[in-house]
GUDREN-354115 format. One record per residue (C-alpha): residue number from 1; x, y, z. Coordinates in steps of 0.5 Angstrom, whole numbers. Example, Ala and Ser with C-alpha at 12.3 -4.5 7.8 and 13.67 -1.06 7.14 Angstrom:
2
SITE  num      x      y      z
SITE    1     25     -9     16
SITE    2     27     -2     14
***
This chain:
642
SITE  num      x      y      z
SITE    1   -117     96   -152
SITE    2   -120     89   -151
SITE    3   -116     84   -147
SITE    4   -111     79   -150
SITE    5   -114     73   -152
SITE    6   -111     66   -152
SITE    7   -107     64   -157
SITE    8   -107     57   -160
SITE    9   -102     52   -156
SITE   10    -98     47   -160
SITE   11   -102     41   -162
SITE   12    -96     36   -163
SITE   13    -89     35   -163
SITE   14    -85     34   -157
SITE   15    -86     39   -151
SITE   16    -81     44   -149
SITE   17    -79     49   -144
SITE   18    -82     55   -148
SITE   19    -89     58   -147
SITE   20    -92     60   -154
SITE   21    -95     66   -151
SITE   22    -88     69   -149
SITE   23    -86     68   -156
SITE   24    -92     72   -159
SITE   25    -90     77   -154
SITE   26    -83     78   -157
SITE   27    -86     78   -164
SITE   28    -91     83   -162
SITE   29    -86     88   -160
SITE   30    -87     95   -160
SITE   31    -94     94   -163
SITE   32    -97     89   -158
SITE   33   -103     93   -156
SITE   34   -105     94   -163
SITE   35   -104     87   -165
SITE   36   -108     84   -159
SITE   37   -113     89   -160
SITE   38   -113     86   -168
SITE   39   -114     79   -165
SITE   40   -121     81   -162
SITE   41   -124     82   -169
SITE   42   -129     77   -171
SITE   43   -133     78   -177
SITE   44   -138     73   -178
SITE   45   -135     66   -179
SITE   46   -134     63   -185
SITE   47   -141     61   -187
SITE   48   -139     60   -194
SITE   49   -132     60   -196
SITE   50   -130     65   -201
SITE   51   -128     61   -206
SITE   52   -135     58   -207
SITE   53   -138     65   -208
SITE   54   -139     69   -214
SITE   55   -135     75   -215
SITE   56   -141     80   -213
SITE   57   -143     76   -207
SITE   58   -135     76   -205
SITE   59   -135     83   -206
SITE   60   -141     84   -202
SITE   61   -139     80   -196
SITE   62   -132     84   -196
SITE   63   -135     91   -196
SITE   64   -140     88   -191
SITE   65   -134     86   -187
SITE   66   -130     93   -188
SITE   67   -136     96   -184
SITE   68   -136     91   -179
SITE   69   -128     93   -178
SITE   70   -130    100   -178
SITE   71   -135     99   -173
SITE   72   -129     97   -168
SITE   73   -125    103   -169
SITE   74   -119    100   -170
SITE   75   -117    103   -177
SITE   76   -119    110   -175
SITE   77   -114    110   -169
SITE   78   -109    112   -174
SITE   79   -111    118   -176
SITE   80   -111    125   -173
SITE   81   -117    128   -168
SITE   82   -120    132   -173
SITE   83   -122    125   -177
SITE   84   -124    122   -170
SITE   85   -118    118   -169
SITE   86   -112    118   -164
SITE   87   -106    120   -168
SITE   88   -103    113   -167
SITE   89   -100    112   -174
SITE   90    -97    105   -173
SITE   91   -102    102   -169
SITE   92   -107    104   -175
SITE   93   -103    101   -180
SITE   94   -101     94   -175
SITE   95   -109     93   -174
SITE   96   -110     93   -182
SITE   97   -103     89   -183
SITE   98   -106     83   -178
SITE   99   -112     82   -183
SITE  100   -107     79   -187
SITE  101   -108     73   -183
SITE  102   -115     73   -183
SITE  103   -118     75   -190
SITE  104   -113     78   -195
SITE  105   -119     81   -200
SITE  106   -121     85   -193
SITE  107   -114     87   -192
SITE  108   -113     90   -199
SITE  109   -120     93   -199
SITE  110   -118     96   -192
SITE  111   -111     98   -195
SITE  112   -115    102   -201
SITE  113   -120    106   -196
SITE  114   -116    108   -190
SITE  115   -108    107   -192
SITE  116   -109    110   -199
SITE  117   -115    114   -200
SITE  118   -116    117   -193
SITE  119   -108    117   -192
SITE  120   -107    121   -199
SITE  121   -112    126   -196
SITE  122   -109    126   -190
SITE  123   -102    127   -192
SITE  124   -103    131   -199
SITE  125   -109    135   -197
SITE  126   -109    141   -192
SITE  127   -114    143   -187
SITE  128   -120    144   -192
SITE  129   -119    137   -194
SITE  130   -119    134   -188
SITE  131   -125    138   -185
SITE  132   -129    136   -191
SITE  133   -127    129   -193
SITE  134   -122    126   -188
SITE  135   -127    124   -183
SITE  136   -132    122   -187
SITE  137   -127    117   -191
SITE  138   -124    115   -184
SITE  139   -131    113   -182
SITE  140   -133    110   -188
SITE  141   -139    115   -190
SITE  142   -135    116   -196
SITE  143   -132    110   -200
SITE  144   -126    112   -205
SITE  145   -120    110   -209
SITE  146   -113    111   -211
SITE  147   -112    113   -218
SITE  148   -105    113   -220
SITE  149   -103    107   -224
SITE  150   -104    107   -232
SITE  151   -105    102   -237
SITE  152    -98    105   -240
SITE  153    -95    107   -234
SITE  154    -95    103   -228
SITE  155    -88    104   -224
SITE  156    -86    110   -228
SITE  157    -91    115   -224
SITE  158    -87    121   -227
SITE  159    -89    120   -234
SITE  160    -97    119   -232
SITE  161   -101    122   -238
SITE  162   -107    124   -235
SITE  163   -108    131   -235
SITE  164   -111    137   -230
SITE  165   -111    143   -233
SITE  166   -113    150   -230
SITE  167   -117    155   -232
SITE  168   -117    162   -229
SITE  169   -123    164   -231
SITE  170   -127    159   -229
SITE  171   -123    157   -223
SITE  172   -123    150   -225
SITE  173   -119    144   -227
SITE  174   -120    140   -233
SITE  175   -119    132   -232
SITE  176   -117    129   -238
SITE  177   -115    122   -240
SITE  178   -112    124   -247
SITE  179   -110    117   -250
SITE  180   -112    110   -249
SITE  181   -106    108   -245
SITE  182   -108    114   -240
SITE  183   -114    110   -237
SITE  184   -113    109   -230
SITE  185   -113    101   -229
SITE  186   -113     96   -223
SITE  187   -116    101   -218
SITE  188   -119     98   -212
SITE  189   -126    100   -210
SITE  190   -127    103   -217
SITE  191   -131     98   -220
SITE  192   -137     98   -215
SITE  193   -136    102   -208
SITE  194   -132    108   -210
SITE  195   -135    115   -210
SITE  196   -129    120   -210
SITE  197   -122    118   -213
SITE  198   -115    121   -211
SITE  199   -113    122   -218
SITE  200   -106    123   -220
SITE  201   -105    127   -226
SITE  202   -100    132   -230
SITE  203   -101    139   -227
SITE  204   -102    145   -232
SITE  205   -103    152   -231
SITE  206   -102    158   -235
SITE  207    -95    159   -232
SITE  208    -93    152   -234
SITE  209    -93    144   -233
SITE  210    -91    142   -225
SITE  211    -91    135   -225
SITE  212    -95    130   -222
SITE  213   -100    132   -217
SITE  214   -106    129   -214
SITE  215   -114    132   -214
SITE  216   -120    129   -211
SITE  217   -125    127   -217
SITE  218   -132    125   -216
SITE  219   -133    118   -220
SITE  220   -140    117   -218
SITE  221   -147    121   -217
SITE  222   -151    120   -211
SITE  223   -155    114   -214
SITE  224   -149    110   -216
SITE  225   -148    112   -223
SITE  226   -142    114   -226
SITE  227   -141    122   -226
SITE  228   -141    126   -232
SITE  229   -135    125   -236
SITE  230   -133    119   -232
SITE  231   -132    112   -235
SITE  232   -132    106   -231
SITE  233   -130     99   -233
SITE  234   -130     93   -228
SITE  235   -123     89   -229
SITE  236   -127     83   -228
SITE  237   -125     76   -224
SITE  238   -117     76   -222
SITE  239   -113     70   -220
SITE  240   -114     72   -213
SITE  241   -117     78   -208
SITE  242   -124     77   -212
SITE  243   -127     81   -206
SITE  244   -124     87   -208
SITE  245   -127     91   -214
SITE  246   -122     93   -218
SITE  247   -124     97   -224
SITE  248   -121    102   -229
SITE  249   -123    110   -230
SITE  250   -123    114   -236
SITE  251   -124    122   -235
SITE  252   -127    126   -241
SITE  253   -126    133   -239
SITE  254   -128    132   -232
SITE  255   -129    139   -229
SITE  256   -127    140   -221
SITE  257   -126    146   -217
SITE  258   -119    149   -216
SITE  259   -120    147   -208
SITE  260   -120    139   -211
SITE  261   -112    140   -211
SITE  262   -109    136   -205
SITE  263   -104    142   -204
SITE  264   -100    141   -199
SITE  265    -94    141   -203
SITE  266    -97    145   -209
SITE  267   -102    150   -209
SITE  268   -105    154   -215
SITE  269   -108    161   -213
SITE  270   -115    163   -217
SITE  271   -111    167   -222
SITE  272   -107    161   -224
SITE  273   -100    162   -220
SITE  274    -97    156   -218
SITE  275    -93    156   -212
SITE  276    -89    150   -208
SITE  277    -85    150   -201
SITE  278    -81    145   -205
SITE  279    -77    148   -211
SITE  280    -75    142   -215
SITE  281    -80    138   -219
SITE  282    -76    132   -217
SITE  283    -76    133   -210
SITE  284    -83    135   -210
SITE  285    -85    129   -213
SITE  286    -81    124   -209
SITE  287    -83    128   -203
SITE  288    -91    127   -205
SITE  289    -90    119   -206
SITE  290    -86    119   -199
SITE  291    -92    121   -195
SITE  292    -95    115   -198
SITE  293    -90    110   -196
SITE  294    -95    107   -190
SITE  295    -99    103   -196
SITE  296    -92     99   -198
SITE  297    -90     98   -191
SITE  298    -97     95   -189
SITE  299    -97     90   -195
SITE  300    -90     88   -193
SITE  301    -93     86   -186
SITE  302    -99     83   -189
SITE  303    -95     79   -194
SITE  304    -91     76   -188
SITE  305    -97     74   -184
SITE  306   -100     70   -190
SITE  307    -94     66   -190
SITE  308    -94     65   -183
SITE  309   -101     63   -184
SITE  310    -99     58   -189
SITE  311    -93     55   -184
SITE  312    -98     54   -179
SITE  313   -102     49   -184
SITE  314    -96     46   -186
SITE  315    -92     45   -180
SITE  316    -99     42   -176
SITE  317   -100     37   -182
SITE  318    -92     35   -182
SITE  319    -93     34   -174
SITE  320    -99     29   -176
SITE  321    -99     26   -182
SITE  322    -94     20   -183
SITE  323    -91     17   -189
SITE  324    -87     10   -190
SITE  325    -85      5   -184
SITE  326    -80      7   -179
SITE  327    -73      3   -177
SITE  328    -74     -4   -177
SITE  329    -81     -4   -180
SITE  330    -84      0   -174
SITE  331    -89      6   -174
SITE  332    -90     10   -180
SITE  333    -85     17   -179
SITE  334    -88     24   -178
SITE  335    -87     28   -184
SITE  336    -83     33   -180
SITE  337    -78     28   -178
SITE  338    -76     27   -185
SITE  339    -70     32   -186
SITE  340    -72     34   -193
SITE  341    -79     36   -190
SITE  342    -75     40   -185
SITE  343    -71     43   -190
SITE  344    -77     45   -194
SITE  345    -81     49   -188
SITE  346    -76     51   -182
SITE  347    -71     56   -186
SITE  348    -78     59   -188
SITE  349    -80     59   -181
SITE  350    -74     62   -178
SITE  351    -74     68   -184
SITE  352    -81     69   -182
SITE  353    -79     71   -175
SITE  354    -73     75   -178
SITE  355    -78     79   -182
SITE  356    -83     80   -177
SITE  357    -77     83   -172
SITE  358    -75     88   -178
SITE  359    -82     90   -180
SITE  360    -83     92   -172
SITE  361    -77     96   -173
SITE  362    -80     99   -179
SITE  363    -87    101   -177
SITE  364    -84    104   -171
SITE  365    -79    108   -175
SITE  366    -85    110   -179
SITE  367    -89    112   -173
SITE  368    -84    117   -170
SITE  369    -83    120   -177
SITE  370    -90    121   -178
SITE  371    -92    124   -171
SITE  372    -85    128   -171
SITE  373    -86    136   -171
SITE  374    -81    136   -176
SITE  375    -78    131   -181
SITE  376    -71    130   -183
SITE  377    -71    129   -190
SITE  378    -65    124   -190
SITE  379    -69    120   -185
SITE  380    -75    120   -189
SITE  381    -71    118   -195
SITE  382    -68    112   -191
SITE  383    -75    110   -189
SITE  384    -77    110   -196
SITE  385    -71    106   -198
SITE  386    -72    101   -192
SITE  387    -80    100   -194
SITE  388    -78     99   -201
SITE  389    -73     93   -199
SITE  390    -77     90   -194
SITE  391    -83     90   -198
SITE  392    -80     87   -204
SITE  393    -76     81   -200
SITE  394    -82     80   -195
SITE  395    -87     79   -201
SITE  396    -82     74   -205
SITE  397    -81     70   -198
SITE  398    -89     70   -198
SITE  399    -89     67   -205
SITE  400    -84     62   -204
SITE  401    -86     60   -197
SITE  402    -93     59   -199
SITE  403    -91     55   -205
SITE  404    -87     50   -201
SITE  405    -92     49   -196
SITE  406    -97     47   -201
SITE  407    -92     42   -204
SITE  408    -91     40   -196
SITE  409    -98     38   -195
SITE  410    -98     34   -202
SITE  411   -105     33   -205
SITE  412   -108     36   -198
SITE  413   -105     42   -200
SITE  414   -108     43   -206
SITE  415   -115     42   -203
SITE  416   -119     49   -203
SITE  417   -121     47   -196
SITE  418   -114     48   -193
SITE  419   -113     55   -195
SITE  420   -106     54   -199
SITE  421   -109     55   -206
SITE  422   -113     61   -204
SITE  423   -107     64   -200
SITE  424   -102     63   -206
SITE  425   -107     66   -211
SITE  426   -109     72   -206
SITE  427   -101     74   -205
SITE  428    -98     73   -212
SITE  429   -100     80   -214
SITE  430    -96     82   -208
SITE  431    -90     82   -211
SITE  432    -92     87   -216
SITE  433    -97     92   -213
SITE  434    -95     98   -208
SITE  435    -89     98   -212
SITE  436    -86     92   -217
SITE  437    -81     88   -213
SITE  438    -75     89   -218
SITE  439    -76     96   -219
SITE  440    -77     97   -211
SITE  441    -70     94   -210
SITE  442    -67     98   -216
SITE  443    -69    104   -212
SITE  444    -66    101   -206
SITE  445    -59    100   -210
SITE  446    -60    107   -212
SITE  447    -60    110   -205
SITE  448    -54    106   -203
SITE  449    -50    109   -209
SITE  450    -51    116   -208
SITE  451    -55    118   -201
SITE  452    -61    120   -206
SITE  453    -59    127   -205
SITE  454    -63    133   -208
SITE  455    -58    133   -214
SITE  456    -59    126   -216
SITE  457    -66    126   -216
SITE  458    -66    131   -222
SITE  459    -61    127   -226
SITE  460    -62    124   -232
SITE  461    -59    117   -234
SITE  462    -53    120   -237
SITE  463    -52    125   -231
SITE  464    -53    119   -226
SITE  465    -48    115   -229
SITE  466    -43    121   -229
SITE  467    -45    122   -222
SITE  468    -43    115   -220
SITE  469    -37    115   -224
SITE  470    -34    122   -221
SITE  471    -35    120   -214
SITE  472    -32    115   -210
SITE  473    -38    111   -207
SITE  474    -37    108   -201
SITE  475    -44    105   -198
SITE  476    -46    108   -192
SITE  477    -48    103   -188
SITE  478    -54    105   -184
SITE  479    -55    101   -178
SITE  480    -61     99   -175
SITE  481    -59     98   -168
SITE  482    -53    101   -164
SITE  483    -47     97   -164
SITE  484    -47     95   -157
SITE  485    -52     90   -159
SITE  486    -47     86   -162
SITE  487    -42     87   -157
SITE  488    -47     84   -152
SITE  489    -49     78   -157
SITE  490    -41     77   -158
SITE  491    -40     69   -157
SITE  492    -34     65   -157
SITE  493    -30     62   -163
SITE  494    -36     58   -165
SITE  495    -35     57   -172
SITE  496    -41     59   -177
SITE  497    -45     60   -170
SITE  498    -40     66   -169
SITE  499    -45     72   -169
SITE  500    -39     77   -171
SITE  501    -37     72   -177
SITE  502    -44     72   -179
SITE  503    -46     80   -179
SITE  504    -39     81   -182
SITE  505    -40     76   -188
SITE  506    -46     80   -189
SITE  507    -44     87   -188
SITE  508    -38     85   -193
SITE  509    -42     82   -198
SITE  510    -46     89   -198
SITE  511    -40     93   -199
SITE  512    -37     89   -204
SITE  513    -43     89   -208
SITE  514    -44     97   -208
SITE  515    -37     99   -209
SITE  516    -36     94   -215
SITE  517    -43     96   -218
SITE  518    -40    103   -218
SITE  519    -34    102   -221
SITE  520    -37     98   -227
SITE  521    -42    104   -228
SITE  522    -35    108   -229
SITE  523    -32    104   -234
SITE  524    -39    103   -238
SITE  525    -40    110   -238
SITE  526    -34    111   -242
SITE  527    -35    105   -247
SITE  528    -42    104   -248
SITE  529    -46    110   -246
SITE  530    -50    112   -240
SITE  531    -56    108   -241
SITE  532    -53    102   -243
SITE  533    -48    102   -237
SITE  534    -54    103   -232
SITE  535    -58     97   -236
SITE  536    -52     93   -236
SITE  537    -51     93   -228
SITE  538    -58     92   -226
SITE  539    -57     85   -224
SITE  540    -51     87   -220
SITE  541    -55     93   -217
SITE  542    -61     88   -215
SITE  543    -56     84   -211
SITE  544    -53     89   -208
SITE  545    -60     92   -205
SITE  546    -62     85   -203
SITE  547    -55     84   -199
SITE  548    -57     91   -196
SITE  549    -64     88   -194
SITE  550    -61     81   -191
SITE  551    -56     85   -187
SITE  552    -61     90   -184
SITE  553    -66     84   -183
SITE  554    -61     80   -179
SITE  555    -59     86   -175
SITE  556    -67     87   -173
SITE  557    -67     80   -171
SITE  558    -60     81   -166
SITE  559    -64     87   -163
SITE  560    -70     83   -161
SITE  561    -65     77   -158
SITE  562    -62     83   -154
SITE  563    -68     86   -152
SITE  564    -71     79   -150
SITE  565    -71     78   -142
SITE  566    -73     71   -141
SITE  567    -67     66   -142
SITE  568    -71     60   -145
SITE  569    -74     64   -150
SITE  570    -67     68   -152
SITE  571    -64     61   -153
SITE  572    -69     59   -157
SITE  573    -69     65   -161
SITE  574    -61     64   -162
SITE  575    -62     58   -165
SITE  576    -68     61   -170
SITE  577    -63     66   -172
SITE  578    -58     62   -173
SITE  579    -62     58   -178
SITE  580    -64     64   -181
SITE  581    -58     67   -183
SITE  582    -54     61   -184
SITE  583    -59     59   -189
SITE  584    -58     66   -193
SITE  585    -51     65   -193
SITE  586    -52     58   -196
SITE  587    -56     61   -201
SITE  588    -51     65   -203
SITE  589    -45     61   -202
SITE  590    -43     61   -209
SITE  591    -41     68   -209
SITE  592    -38     67   -202
SITE  593    -33     62   -205
SITE  594    -32     66   -212
SITE  595    -30     72   -208
SITE  596    -26     68   -203
SITE  597    -30     70   -197
SITE  598    -31     63   -194
SITE  599    -27     56   -196
SITE  600    -30     50   -199
SITE  601    -29     47   -192
SITE  602    -33     53   -188
SITE  603    -38     52   -194
SITE  604    -39     45   -192
SITE  605    -39     47   -185
SITE  606    -45     52   -186
SITE  607    -49     46   -189
SITE  608    -48     42   -184
SITE  609    -50     47   -179
SITE  610    -57     48   -183
SITE  611    -58     41   -182
SITE  612    -57     40   -175
SITE  613    -61     46   -173
SITE  614    -67     44   -177
SITE  615    -66     37   -173
SITE  616    -66     41   -166
SITE  617    -71     46   -168
SITE  618    -76     40   -171
SITE  619    -77     39   -163
SITE  620    -80     46   -163
SITE  621    -83     47   -169
SITE  622    -90     47   -166
SITE  623    -88     52   -161
SITE  624    -86     57   -166
SITE  625    -92     57   -170
SITE  626    -96     57   -164
SITE  627    -92     63   -163
SITE  628    -95     67   -169
SITE  629   -101     68   -164
SITE  630   -106     67   -170
SITE  631   -113     66   -167
SITE  632   -115     59   -168
SITE  633   -122     61   -171
SITE  634   -118     65   -176
SITE  635   -114     58   -179
SITE  636   -119     56   -184
SITE  637   -116     49   -186
SITE  638   -118     42   -184
SITE  639   -111     39   -184
SITE  640   -110     45   -179
SITE  641   -115     44   -174
SITE  642   -113     44   -167
***
């Protein structure tokens, strides 16, 4: 790998004792080598900005940059040796995630090609598929797509309508879209570049229906025309990400061989006999989806990086732009010296640090599970839940942060040359792809209520409500770091800055919300029926899931502080952590007051502390954004030029 390159230094603001490079080192975490490597990727400079390109020119440029990225060997590193990789699953994910700083269309297209298409072949296929297709996919000789979403069924994957019917006589599958709502839609790489698709369909054999499985289906011939029986439509121009060729696919009795089935979890013999190492259809389905979790993790990390890019632009602008005379008619005041401006940007900056540490933990856990000889099913479920929750919170944070940064830059923030409108347009869809955020948080909440056991996966709405009602539900508070961390970080009685008080408050909110949603389910089932009972508590369940994510993000931040060896960096991160967690408590103080967890006086103390922290961290704002380590050539905004 290449040597670390220089990171930008603060361009304005009072100097402090912390070197931004030391912050970058802490933020880069366990995957620092991969992140340093990714920073060396320099495709052709912005000869023409993407917003000045038409759709076809933008797509062509992104495809060309995809080839440049492949030529570095970075994306291949995450795949096994049979595909020419190094088996570094976490590192391979991180280098794609880092494209979130540079080019979001490129990041998404890379995620489709390597994370979803090649990732599905690696995770769901067997040695034959790996030998025949994986290396070509990884090296970009075979462009592909991931055809799951249908017009009629987006989040409800189990109800997909596309069918894959096996014929023992010909030993082939018939791939068919039986209704207009069965068309595969929003499929990346489908409209222009894809040759082969991983198609998710209801598997049918002479001995019955076996649920959703994945098959490899050619969608284009060698000369680029649609394959026989395949209709391809272009989704057209979008609000953002127009370098990605999203399309629609319809299958009219397309024939593929028996070997097209990615059969790691479900095999069809020549005579049509179906077999699987997982007997339960529900468990089998969720196991298959669970192997594809790295796409969701990568999206969350890339979204965090886009938010950091926006913060660099807005904070630099706030450290240069002056507005209104100062005291006694003196020099005009810097925007970031105004408390309201600090409030717009600095809590979001603190939360970006917090989410980065949580993301680093998540990638590490995923890497360990995916490279283990045997995977504990419970650990796999915990990973999937954490990935769902962190993706939802990270992408919502990005949407809110980019908007706050746009407003903080006034009219300059609305200019395309300053990138914020493009960041806003490109990241907006992140809240609903790779899993709709609301649905993902429901999955987190369901896991909190039950432990997501095998019996729960196969329950219908009525049985699910009964299960929750008939069992004393205590949220299993799964810690992300050892308890000893909190002992070492315990501080004296410092009011709202007391770490034990902060963590206990978040932990108590999570436990209370889970226990009370379970009690409401029990009462609701008796009076209103099972579906209505669950429907009634959905907002409550979402609050419980969000509280769970808030707590594990704080724990990740505390673990990072605990592992920090430089005293000056540790002191700064302590303040950033305080601003993050106290801003979260301030956001939810209505709940804490209603449930007598804090007094009115303590609530006011929280607000005062947030104001004081904003004032203190204003002096380090330039250092903190420089600590993100975004190469200067990646920051495409006139108001943020060094």
